[in-house]
DOVEX-212854 format. One record per residue (C-alpha): residue in one letter; chain; x, z, y. Coordinates in Angstrom, 3 decimals. Example, Ala and Ser with C-alpha at 12.3 -4.5 7.8 and 13.67 -1.06 7.14 Angstrom:
BEGIN
<pt aa="A" ch="A" c1="12.300" c3="7.800" c2="-4.500"/>
<pt aa="S" ch="A" c1="13.670" c3="7.140" c2="-1.060"/>
***
This chain:
BEGIN
<pt aa="M" ch="A" c1="13.315" c3="-8.003" c2="-13.222"/>
<pt aa="Y" ch="A" c1="10.061" c3="-6.208" c2="-12.447"/>
<pt aa="V" ch="A" c1="9.829" c3="-4.496" c2="-15.831"/>
<pt aa="V" ch="A" c1="13.484" c3="-3.429" c2="-16.019"/>
<pt aa="G" ch="A" c1="13.618" c3="-2.373" c2="-12.368"/>
<pt aa="T" ch="A" c1="10.396" c3="-0.381" c2="-12.635"/>
<pt aa="L" ch="A" c1="11.451" c3="1.400" c2="-15.813"/>
<pt aa="V" ch="A" c1="14.758" c3="2.364" c2="-14.167"/>
<pt aa="L" ch="A" c1="12.866" c3="3.716" c2="-11.148"/>
<pt aa="L" ch="A" c1="10.373" c3="5.693" c2="-13.215"/>
<pt aa="A" ch="A" c1="13.109" c3="7.164" c2="-15.407"/>
<pt aa="G" ch="A" c1="15.781" c3="7.796" c2="-12.773"/>
<pt aa="L" ch="A" c1="13.846" c3="8.964" c2="-9.726"/>
<pt aa="P" ch="A" c1="12.566" c3="12.224" c2="-11.316"/>
<pt aa="L" ch="A" c1="16.158" c3="13.261" c2="-12.039"/>
<pt aa="L" ch="A" c1="17.215" c3="12.448" c2="-8.477"/>
<pt aa="V" ch="A" c1="14.222" c3="13.993" c2="-6.716"/>
<pt aa="S" ch="A" c1="14.284" c3="17.203" c2="-8.785"/>
<pt aa="R" ch="A" c1="17.802" c3="17.940" c2="-7.529"/>
<pt aa="Y" ch="A" c1="16.460" c3="18.349" c2="-3.989"/>
<pt aa="V" ch="A" c1="12.844" c3="19.503" c2="-4.306"/>
<pt aa="G" ch="A" c1="12.790" c3="21.063" c2="-7.758"/>
<pt aa="P" ch="A" c1="10.772" c3="20.243" c2="-10.879"/>
<pt aa="V" ch="A" c1="7.053" c3="19.585" c2="-11.104"/>
<pt aa="R" ch="A" c1="4.722" c3="22.417" c2="-10.085"/>
<pt aa="S" ch="A" c1="3.159" c3="24.503" c2="-12.813"/>
<pt aa="G" ch="A" c1="-0.333" c3="23.634" c2="-13.967"/>
<pt aa="W" ch="A" c1="-2.033" c3="20.619" c2="-15.483"/>
<pt aa="A" ch="A" c1="-3.140" c3="18.992" c2="-12.213"/>
<pt aa="P" ch="A" c1="0.334" c3="18.035" c2="-10.844"/>
<pt aa="R" ch="A" c1="1.382" c3="16.668" c2="-14.239"/>
<pt aa="L" ch="A" c1="-1.870" c3="14.704" c2="-14.541"/>
<pt aa="V" ch="A" c1="-1.318" c3="13.222" c2="-11.083"/>
<pt aa="R" ch="A" c1="2.193" c3="12.144" c2="-12.047"/>
<pt aa="V" ch="A" c1="0.986" c3="10.511" c2="-15.262"/>
<pt aa="G" ch="A" c1="-1.807" c3="8.746" c2="-13.403"/>
<pt aa="G" ch="A" c1="0.593" c3="7.574" c2="-10.693"/>
<pt aa="Y" ch="A" c1="3.017" c3="6.189" c2="-13.264"/>
<pt aa="A" ch="A" c1="0.158" c3="4.378" c2="-15.023"/>
<pt aa="V" ch="A" c1="-0.926" c3="2.785" c2="-11.726"/>
<pt aa="V" ch="A" c1="2.607" c3="1.570" c2="-10.993"/>
<pt aa="L" ch="A" c1="3.045" c3="0.105" c2="-14.486"/>
<pt aa="A" ch="A" c1="-0.350" c3="-1.595" c2="-14.361"/>
<pt aa="L" ch="A" c1="0.422" c3="-3.049" c2="-10.926"/>
<pt aa="I" ch="A" c1="3.730" c3="-4.443" c2="-12.160"/>
<pt aa="A" ch="A" c1="2.079" c3="-6.000" c2="-15.219"/>
<pt aa="A" ch="A" c1="-0.735" c3="-7.539" c2="-13.166"/>
<pt aa="S" ch="A" c1="1.750" c3="-8.871" c2="-10.586"/>
<pt aa="A" ch="A" c1="3.834" c3="-10.467" c2="-13.333"/>
<pt aa="V" ch="A" c1="0.759" c3="-12.208" c2="-14.777"/>
<pt aa="Q" ch="A" c1="-0.382" c3="-13.365" c2="-11.337"/>
<pt aa="Q" ch="A" c1="3.026" c3="-14.815" c2="-10.531"/>
<pt aa="R" ch="A" c1="3.274" c3="-16.496" c2="-13.919"/>
<pt aa="I" ch="A" c1="-0.098" c3="-18.188" c2="-13.393"/>
<pt aa="G" ch="A" c1="0.894" c3="-19.114" c2="-9.855"/>
<pt aa="S" ch="A" c1="4.285" c3="-20.525" c2="-10.822"/>
<pt aa="Q" ch="A" c1="3.585" c3="-22.813" c2="-13.760"/>
<pt aa="L" ch="A" c1="5.215" c3="-25.668" c2="-11.852"/>
<pt aa="G" ch="A" c1="8.354" c3="-23.607" c2="-11.459"/>
<pt aa="A" ch="A" c1="10.269" c3="-25.900" c2="-13.814"/>
<pt aa="Y" ch="A" c1="9.898" c3="-28.566" c2="-11.149"/>
<pt aa="F" ch="A" c1="10.025" c3="-26.429" c2="-7.988"/>
<pt aa="P" ch="A" c1="12.597" c3="-23.599" c2="-8.171"/>
<pt aa="V" ch="A" c1="12.008" c3="-20.286" c2="-6.401"/>
<pt aa="T" ch="A" c1="13.926" c3="-19.922" c2="-3.142"/>
<pt aa="L" ch="A" c1="16.102" c3="-17.000" c2="-2.080"/>
<pt aa="P" ch="A" c1="13.554" c3="-15.530" c2="0.421"/>
<pt aa="I" ch="A" c1="11.024" c3="-15.137" c2="-2.402"/>
<pt aa="W" ch="A" c1="13.588" c3="-13.239" c2="-4.491"/>
<pt aa="A" ch="A" c1="14.231" c3="-11.030" c2="-1.444"/>
<pt aa="M" ch="A" c1="10.489" c3="-10.311" c2="-1.190"/>
<pt aa="D" ch="A" c1="10.403" c3="-9.342" c2="-4.876"/>
<pt aa="V" ch="A" c1="13.299" c3="-6.928" c2="-4.421"/>
<pt aa="G" ch="A" c1="11.585" c3="-5.495" c2="-1.334"/>
<pt aa="F" ch="A" c1="8.421" c3="-4.961" c2="-3.386"/>
<pt aa="L" ch="A" c1="10.380" c3="-2.918" c2="-5.915"/>
<pt aa="L" ch="A" c1="11.907" c3="-0.820" c2="-3.123"/>
<pt aa="I" ch="A" c1="8.428" c3="-0.117" c2="-1.710"/>
<pt aa="L" ch="A" c1="7.278" c3="0.981" c2="-5.160"/>
<pt aa="A" ch="A" c1="10.329" c3="3.241" c2="-5.341"/>
<pt aa="G" ch="A" c1="9.166" c3="4.885" c2="-2.120"/>
<pt aa="Y" ch="A" c1="5.704" c3="5.415" c2="-3.604"/>
<pt aa="V" ch="A" c1="7.118" c3="6.972" c2="-6.766"/>
<pt aa="A" ch="A" c1="9.445" c3="9.217" c2="-4.750"/>
<pt aa="G" ch="A" c1="6.525" c3="10.356" c2="-2.583"/>
<pt aa="L" ch="A" c1="4.463" c3="11.105" c2="-5.680"/>
<pt aa="L" ch="A" c1="7.271" c3="13.195" c2="-7.165"/>
<pt aa="I" ch="A" c1="7.835" c3="15.098" c2="-3.913"/>
<pt aa="L" ch="A" c1="4.156" c3="15.932" c2="-3.351"/>
<pt aa="T" ch="A" c1="3.860" c3="17.306" c2="-6.897"/>
<pt aa="S" ch="A" c1="7.152" c3="19.208" c2="-6.846"/>
<pt aa="R" ch="A" c1="7.536" c3="22.969" c2="-6.866"/>
<pt aa="R" ch="A" c1="8.991" c3="23.155" c2="-3.358"/>
<pt aa="A" ch="A" c1="6.027" c3="21.391" c2="-1.715"/>
<pt aa="Q" ch="A" c1="3.391" c3="24.120" c2="-1.825"/>
<pt aa="F" ch="A" c1="-0.073" c3="23.151" c2="-0.558"/>
<pt aa="T" ch="A" c1="-3.346" c3="24.959" c2="-0.115"/>
<pt aa="R" ch="A" c1="-5.312" c3="24.474" c2="-3.302"/>
<pt aa="R" ch="A" c1="-7.935" c3="21.988" c2="-2.027"/>
<pt aa="V" ch="A" c1="-5.810" c3="19.919" c2="0.364"/>
<pt aa="L" ch="A" c1="-4.315" c3="17.376" c2="-2.021"/>
<pt aa="P" ch="A" c1="-7.451" c3="16.947" c2="-4.217"/>
<pt aa="T" ch="A" c1="-9.494" c3="16.286" c2="-1.070"/>
<pt aa="A" ch="A" c1="-6.979" c3="13.744" c2="0.223"/>
<pt aa="L" ch="A" c1="-6.702" c3="12.078" c2="-3.196"/>
<pt aa="G" ch="A" c1="-10.485" c3="11.864" c2="-3.550"/>
<pt aa="I" ch="A" c1="-10.883" c3="10.272" c2="-0.123"/>
<pt aa="G" ch="A" c1="-8.130" c3="7.782" c2="-0.933"/>
<pt aa="V" ch="A" c1="-9.775" c3="6.782" c2="-4.225"/>
<pt aa="L" ch="A" c1="-13.200" c3="6.452" c2="-2.583"/>
<pt aa="T" ch="A" c1="-11.742" c3="4.327" c2="0.220"/>
<pt aa="A" ch="A" c1="-10.011" c3="2.056" c2="-2.292"/>
<pt aa="G" ch="A" c1="-13.243" c3="1.552" c2="-4.242"/>
<pt aa="L" ch="A" c1="-15.243" c3="0.617" c2="-1.144"/>
<pt aa="L" ch="A" c1="-12.609" c3="-1.769" c2="0.219"/>
<pt aa="Y" ch="A" c1="-12.153" c3="-3.465" c2="-3.140"/>
<pt aa="A" ch="A" c1="-15.916" c3="-3.981" c2="-3.440"/>
<pt aa="L" ch="A" c1="-15.881" c3="-5.715" c2="-0.048"/>
<pt aa="A" ch="A" c1="-12.981" c3="-8.068" c2="-0.891"/>
<pt aa="P" ch="A" c1="-12.130" c3="-8.185" c2="-4.631"/>
<pt aa="F" ch="A" c1="-9.634" c3="-11.024" c2="-4.077"/>
<pt aa="G" ch="A" c1="-7.964" c3="-9.398" c2="-1.062"/>
<pt aa="I" ch="A" c1="-8.317" c3="-9.781" c2="2.673"/>
<pt aa="N" ch="A" c1="-5.860" c3="-12.695" c2="2.782"/>
<pt aa="D" ch="A" c1="-8.508" c3="-14.941" c2="1.243"/>
<pt aa="T" ch="A" c1="-11.174" c3="-13.518" c2="3.548"/>
<pt aa="A" ch="A" c1="-9.057" c3="-14.013" c2="6.642"/>
<pt aa="E" ch="A" c1="-8.162" c3="-17.571" c2="5.652"/>
<pt aa="T" ch="A" c1="-11.803" c3="-18.409" c2="4.965"/>
<pt aa="A" ch="A" c1="-12.875" c3="-16.923" c2="8.292"/>
<pt aa="A" ch="A" c1="-10.188" c3="-18.819" c2="10.185"/>
<pt aa="H" ch="A" c1="-11.102" c3="-22.060" c2="8.416"/>
<pt aa="S" ch="A" c1="-14.810" c3="-21.604" c2="9.160"/>
<pt aa="L" ch="A" c1="-14.090" c3="-20.819" c2="12.807"/>
<pt aa="H" ch="A" c1="-11.855" c3="-23.861" c2="13.112"/>
<pt aa="G" ch="A" c1="-14.614" c3="-25.969" c2="11.624"/>
<pt aa="G" ch="A" c1="-17.140" c3="-24.621" c2="14.093"/>
<pt aa="R" ch="A" c1="-19.098" c3="-22.477" c2="11.601"/>
<pt aa="V" ch="A" c1="-18.610" c3="-18.738" c2="11.908"/>
<pt aa="V" ch="A" c1="-19.155" c3="-16.674" c2="8.748"/>
<pt aa="V" ch="A" c1="-20.212" c3="-13.238" c2="9.980"/>
<pt aa="A" ch="A" c1="-19.688" c3="-11.540" c2="6.600"/>
<pt aa="D" ch="A" c1="-15.992" c3="-12.424" c2="6.573"/>
<pt aa="Y" ch="A" c1="-15.455" c3="-10.866" c2="9.980"/>
<pt aa="L" ch="A" c1="-17.390" c3="-7.754" c2="8.925"/>
<pt aa="V" ch="A" c1="-15.059" c3="-7.364" c2="5.932"/>
<pt aa="L" ch="A" c1="-11.995" c3="-7.628" c2="8.160"/>
<pt aa="A" ch="A" c1="-13.547" c3="-5.127" c2="10.579"/>
<pt aa="C" ch="A" c1="-14.173" c3="-2.666" c2="7.727"/>
<pt aa="F" ch="A" c1="-10.540" c3="-2.881" c2="6.602"/>
<pt aa="A" ch="A" c1="-9.334" c3="-2.330" c2="10.176"/>
<pt aa="L" ch="A" c1="-11.728" c3="0.595" c2="10.645"/>
<pt aa="A" ch="A" c1="-10.563" c3="2.211" c2="7.393"/>
<pt aa="A" ch="A" c1="-6.916" c3="1.874" c2="8.423"/>
<pt aa="F" ch="A" c1="-7.547" c3="3.909" c2="11.575"/>
<pt aa="A" ch="A" c1="-10.611" c3="6.098" c2="10.924"/>
<pt aa="V" ch="A" c1="-9.808" c3="7.395" c2="7.420"/>
<pt aa="P" ch="A" c1="-6.407" c3="8.899" c2="8.370"/>
<pt aa="V" ch="A" c1="-7.998" c3="10.779" c2="11.264"/>
<pt aa="A" ch="A" c1="-10.751" c3="12.122" c2="8.990"/>
<pt aa="V" ch="A" c1="-8.291" c3="13.169" c2="6.270"/>
<pt aa="H" ch="A" c1="-6.020" c3="14.869" c2="8.805"/>
<pt aa="A" ch="A" c1="-8.943" c3="16.808" c2="10.269"/>
<pt aa="A" ch="A" c1="-10.205" c3="17.911" c2="6.834"/>
<pt aa="A" ch="A" c1="-6.750" c3="18.918" c2="5.601"/>
<pt aa="T" ch="A" c1="-6.022" c3="20.863" c2="8.798"/>
<pt aa="R" ch="A" c1="-9.295" c3="22.770" c2="8.548"/>
<pt aa="I" ch="A" c1="-8.662" c3="23.697" c2="4.907"/>
<pt aa="A" ch="A" c1="-5.018" c3="24.682" c2="5.434"/>
<pt aa="D" ch="A" c1="-5.733" c3="26.803" c2="8.518"/>
<pt aa="R" ch="A" c1="-7.757" c3="29.225" c2="6.392"/>
<pt aa="D" ch="A" c1="-4.929" c3="29.874" c2="3.933"/>
<pt aa="T" ch="A" c1="-2.362" c3="32.373" c2="5.212"/>
<pt aa="R" ch="A" c1="-0.480" c3="32.993" c2="1.984"/>
<pt aa="P" ch="A" c1="3.323" c3="33.025" c2="2.287"/>
<pt aa="G" ch="A" c1="5.419" c3="30.199" c2="0.891"/>
<pt aa="L" ch="A" c1="3.013" c3="27.403" c2="1.807"/>
<pt aa="L" ch="A" c1="3.844" c3="24.495" c2="4.042"/>
<pt aa="T" ch="A" c1="2.567" c3="24.845" c2="7.580"/>
<pt aa="P" ch="A" c1="-0.948" c3="23.438" c2="8.206"/>
<pt aa="A" ch="A" c1="0.575" c3="20.688" c2="10.357"/>
<pt aa="W" ch="A" c1="2.878" c3="19.530" c2="7.553"/>
<pt aa="Q" ch="A" c1="0.135" c3="19.798" c2="4.950"/>
<pt aa="A" ch="A" c1="-2.207" c3="17.669" c2="7.058"/>
<pt aa="L" ch="A" c1="0.461" c3="15.055" c2="7.775"/>
<pt aa="L" ch="A" c1="1.547" c3="14.715" c2="4.128"/>
<pt aa="A" ch="A" c1="-2.056" c3="14.706" c2="2.903"/>
<pt aa="T" ch="A" c1="-2.973" c3="11.940" c2="5.363"/>
<pt aa="T" ch="A" c1="-0.042" c3="9.785" c2="4.306"/>
<pt aa="G" ch="A" c1="-0.738" c3="10.457" c2="0.620"/>
<pt aa="A" ch="A" c1="-4.428" c3="9.573" c2="0.938"/>
<pt aa="M" ch="A" c1="-3.759" c3="6.215" c2="2.570"/>
<pt aa="A" ch="A" c1="-0.902" c3="5.457" c2="0.165"/>
<pt aa="T" ch="A" c1="-3.315" c3="6.135" c2="-2.708"/>
<pt aa="A" ch="A" c1="-5.920" c3="3.831" c2="-1.181"/>
<pt aa="A" ch="A" c1="-3.356" c3="1.082" c2="-0.537"/>
<pt aa="I" ch="A" c1="-1.840" c3="1.030" c2="-4.008"/>
<pt aa="L" ch="A" c1="-5.243" c3="1.200" c2="-5.742"/>
<pt aa="V" ch="A" c1="-6.586" c3="-1.692" c2="-3.647"/>
<pt aa="A" ch="A" c1="-3.431" c3="-3.650" c2="-4.499"/>
<pt aa="L" ch="A" c1="-3.876" c3="-2.833" c2="-8.194"/>
<pt aa="F" ch="A" c1="-7.569" c3="-3.759" c2="-8.366"/>
<pt aa="T" ch="A" c1="-7.040" c3="-6.942" c2="-6.356"/>
<pt aa="T" ch="A" c1="-4.040" c3="-8.075" c2="-8.404"/>
<pt aa="L" ch="A" c1="-5.854" c3="-7.369" c2="-11.673"/>
<pt aa="T" ch="A" c1="-8.857" c3="-9.381" c2="-10.505"/>
<pt aa="I" ch="A" c1="-6.712" c3="-12.366" c2="-9.506"/>
<pt aa="A" ch="A" c1="-4.690" c3="-12.184" c2="-12.732"/>
<pt aa="L" ch="A" c1="-7.766" c3="-11.998" c2="-14.956"/>
<pt aa="L" ch="A" c1="-9.945" c3="-14.440" c2="-12.980"/>
<pt aa="P" ch="A" c1="-7.549" c3="-16.873" c2="-11.295"/>
<pt aa="H" ch="A" c1="-9.975" c3="-19.816" c2="-11.364"/>
<pt aa="H" ch="A" c1="-12.622" c3="-17.732" c2="-9.578"/>
<pt aa="F" ch="A" c1="-10.216" c3="-17.397" c2="-6.672"/>
<pt aa="T" ch="A" c1="-11.003" c3="-20.164" c2="-4.205"/>
<pt aa="V" ch="A" c1="-9.496" c3="-21.098" c2="-0.855"/>
<pt aa="P" ch="A" c1="-10.364" c3="-23.951" c2="1.489"/>
<pt aa="Q" ch="A" c1="-8.834" c3="-27.185" c2="0.262"/>
<pt aa="Q" ch="A" c1="-5.894" c3="-28.276" c2="2.373"/>
<pt aa="P" ch="A" c1="-5.127" c3="-31.916" c2="3.112"/>
<pt aa="A" ch="A" c1="-2.461" c3="-33.444" c2="0.898"/>
<pt aa="G" ch="A" c1="-0.259" c3="-34.265" c2="3.904"/>
<pt aa="D" ch="A" c1="3.221" c3="-35.507" c2="3.143"/>
<pt aa="G" ch="A" c1="3.621" c3="-33.363" c2="0.035"/>
<pt aa="S" ch="A" c1="6.183" c3="-31.013" c2="1.555"/>
<pt aa="C" ch="A" c1="7.109" c3="-28.040" c2="-0.593"/>
<pt aa="P" ch="A" c1="7.754" c3="-24.813" c2="1.390"/>
<pt aa="T" ch="A" c1="8.875" c3="-22.926" c2="-1.741"/>
<pt aa="C" ch="A" c1="11.286" c3="-25.590" c2="-2.967"/>
<pt aa="E" ch="A" c1="15.043" c3="-25.687" c2="-2.642"/>
<pt aa="P" ch="A" c1="16.045" c3="-27.923" c2="-0.936"/>
<pt aa="S" ch="A" c1="13.033" c3="-28.046" c2="1.380"/>
<pt aa="T" ch="A" c1="13.160" c3="-31.849" c2="1.517"/>
<pt aa="I" ch="A" c1="11.654" c3="-32.102" c2="-1.960"/>
<pt aa="A" ch="A" c1="8.282" c3="-33.849" c2="-1.906"/>
<pt aa="I" ch="A" c1="5.573" c3="-32.864" c2="-4.381"/>
<pt aa="P" ch="A" c1="4.384" c3="-35.823" c2="-6.484"/>
<pt aa="T" ch="A" c1="0.878" c3="-36.957" c2="-5.619"/>
<pt aa="N" ch="A" c1="-0.548" c3="-36.093" c2="-9.045"/>
<pt aa="L" ch="A" c1="0.744" c3="-32.487" c2="-8.765"/>
<pt aa="R" ch="A" c1="-0.272" c3="-31.649" c2="-5.199"/>
<pt aa="R" ch="A" c1="-3.704" c3="-30.243" c2="-6.025"/>
<pt aa="E" ch="A" c1="-2.253" c3="-28.107" c2="-8.835"/>
<pt aa="Y" ch="A" c1="0.582" c3="-26.972" c2="-6.586"/>
<pt aa="H" ch="A" c1="-1.867" c3="-25.919" c2="-3.861"/>
<pt aa="F" ch="A" c1="-3.943" c3="-23.949" c2="-6.389"/>
<pt aa="Q" ch="A" c1="-0.913" c3="-22.188" c2="-7.843"/>
<pt aa="E" ch="A" c1="0.532" c3="-21.422" c2="-4.423"/>
<pt aa="S" ch="A" c1="-2.816" c3="-19.919" c2="-3.402"/>
<pt aa="V" ch="A" c1="-2.989" c3="-17.756" c2="-6.539"/>
<pt aa="N" ch="A" c1="0.619" c3="-16.625" c2="-6.219"/>
<pt aa="G" ch="A" c1="0.196" c3="-15.658" c2="-2.562"/>
<pt aa="A" ch="A" c1="-3.233" c3="-14.067" c2="-2.937"/>
<pt aa="G" ch="A" c1="-3.943" c3="-10.398" c2="-2.439"/>
<pt aa="D" ch="A" c1="-2.688" c3="-8.066" c2="0.225"/>
<pt aa="G" ch="A" c1="0.945" c3="-8.214" c2="-0.839"/>
<pt aa="A" ch="A" c1="3.716" c3="-5.702" c2="-0.341"/>
<pt aa="A" ch="A" c1="3.217" c3="-5.625" c2="3.429"/>
<pt aa="A" ch="A" c1="0.004" c3="-3.587" c2="3.117"/>
<pt aa="L" ch="A" c1="1.715" c3="-1.110" c2="0.774"/>
<pt aa="L" ch="A" c1="4.357" c3="-0.531" c2="3.440"/>
<pt aa="I" ch="A" c1="2.276" c3="-0.666" c2="6.616"/>
<pt aa="V" ch="A" c1="-0.778" c3="1.393" c2="5.620"/>
<pt aa="P" ch="A" c1="1.083" c3="4.678" c2="4.862"/>
<pt aa="L" ch="A" c1="3.154" c3="4.243" c2="8.037"/>
<pt aa="I" ch="A" c1="-0.025" c3="3.839" c2="10.102"/>
<pt aa="A" ch="A" c1="-1.468" c3="6.952" c2="8.452"/>
<pt aa="A" ch="A" c1="1.685" c3="8.969" c2="9.170"/>
<pt aa="A" ch="A" c1="1.716" c3="7.813" c2="12.800"/>
<pt aa="L" ch="A" c1="-1.970" c3="8.630" c2="13.344"/>
<pt aa="G" ch="A" c1="-1.578" c3="11.992" c2="11.624"/>
<pt aa="A" ch="A" c1="1.427" c3="12.867" c2="13.761"/>
<pt aa="L" ch="A" c1="-0.425" c3="11.767" c2="16.899"/>
<pt aa="R" ch="A" c1="-3.499" c3="13.842" c2="16.062"/>
<pt aa="G" ch="A" c1="-1.329" c3="16.848" c2="15.274"/>
<pt aa="H" ch="A" c1="0.481" c3="16.431" c2="18.601"/>
<pt aa="L" ch="A" c1="-2.813" c3="16.200" c2="20.517"/>
<pt aa="R" ch="A" c1="-4.233" c3="19.182" c2="18.638"/>
<pt aa="N" ch="A" c1="-1.151" c3="21.344" c2="19.241"/>
<pt aa="P" ch="A" c1="0.531" c3="20.064" c2="22.395"/>
<pt aa="P" ch="A" c1="4.013" c3="21.452" c2="23.097"/>
<pt aa="V" ch="A" c1="4.029" c3="24.501" c2="25.325"/>
<pt aa="A" ch="A" c1="6.299" c3="24.309" c2="28.327"/>
<pt aa="V" ch="A" c1="8.769" c3="27.181" c2="28.425"/>
<pt aa="P" ch="A" c1="9.438" c3="28.427" c2="31.982"/>
<pt aa="P" ch="A" c1="13.074" c3="28.315" c2="33.000"/>
<pt aa="T" ch="A" c1="15.039" c3="31.541" c2="32.923"/>
<pt aa="V" ch="A" c1="15.858" c3="32.840" c2="36.385"/>
<pt aa="R" ch="A" c1="19.157" c3="34.614" c2="36.630"/>
<pt aa="P" ch="A" c1="19.184" c3="37.685" c2="38.899"/>
<pt aa="E" ch="A" c1="21.253" c3="37.534" c2="42.020"/>
<pt aa="G" ch="A" c1="24.815" c3="38.631" c2="41.583"/>
<pt aa="A" ch="A" c1="24.713" c3="38.149" c2="37.811"/>
***
């Protein structure tokens, strides 16, 4: 489903998007960005498929439920939004100042590299480890610092990108360009989308290639309930519970599709807020009609 759906998206979206925003801009840079974006999407799909295969080896015994299929379809729709955004930003109708998009792209790549170095297996594992250590009475400061860095990047980087893009675009007065406000907003969203999808790619690749290096706190066996089984009353056999816990942890590791959706929305909201504070609306005085008119 992932492979077929992704190939349909990558082949069909350019035809659809070009009808409204035109073909790709001239020059090697926009075409290189499109090729690189397509490679990232294909690599993410391949790594996700491997991760899910490793994390679902007991699938012959425990079938996948409908909500998980819905999440997979939602993941493909989010990727479609990323591909559409990539095509729009590199189209002929979206004209930017020359250094705006390279600056935003560079900041996004740098942010992704730093965040991945802090948590190569994703912040889900870090958050679970921190919660487990706190519940056990032992606080791991490094885990909380990692979470704080991710939260800081989600809010500080969009503001910095918006400020840099605004400053660059304000100096360019050539006709036909997008307004500085639109350039800054799109650059901010694009930078954080780049960071989000690269972190997802690096994390998923790491989990797929090194699944046994991914560790989570061992959970008690309990009654063997299976949250991913249909019907939910199925009990996991005792000799499979440890394997099921490992596979469930691998399959659910990483930041997931939620980060790919939320991070660009946060960037767009912060960019719009900064633009509103920078250029507040000017109140227009009411028109007074002369007497007798």
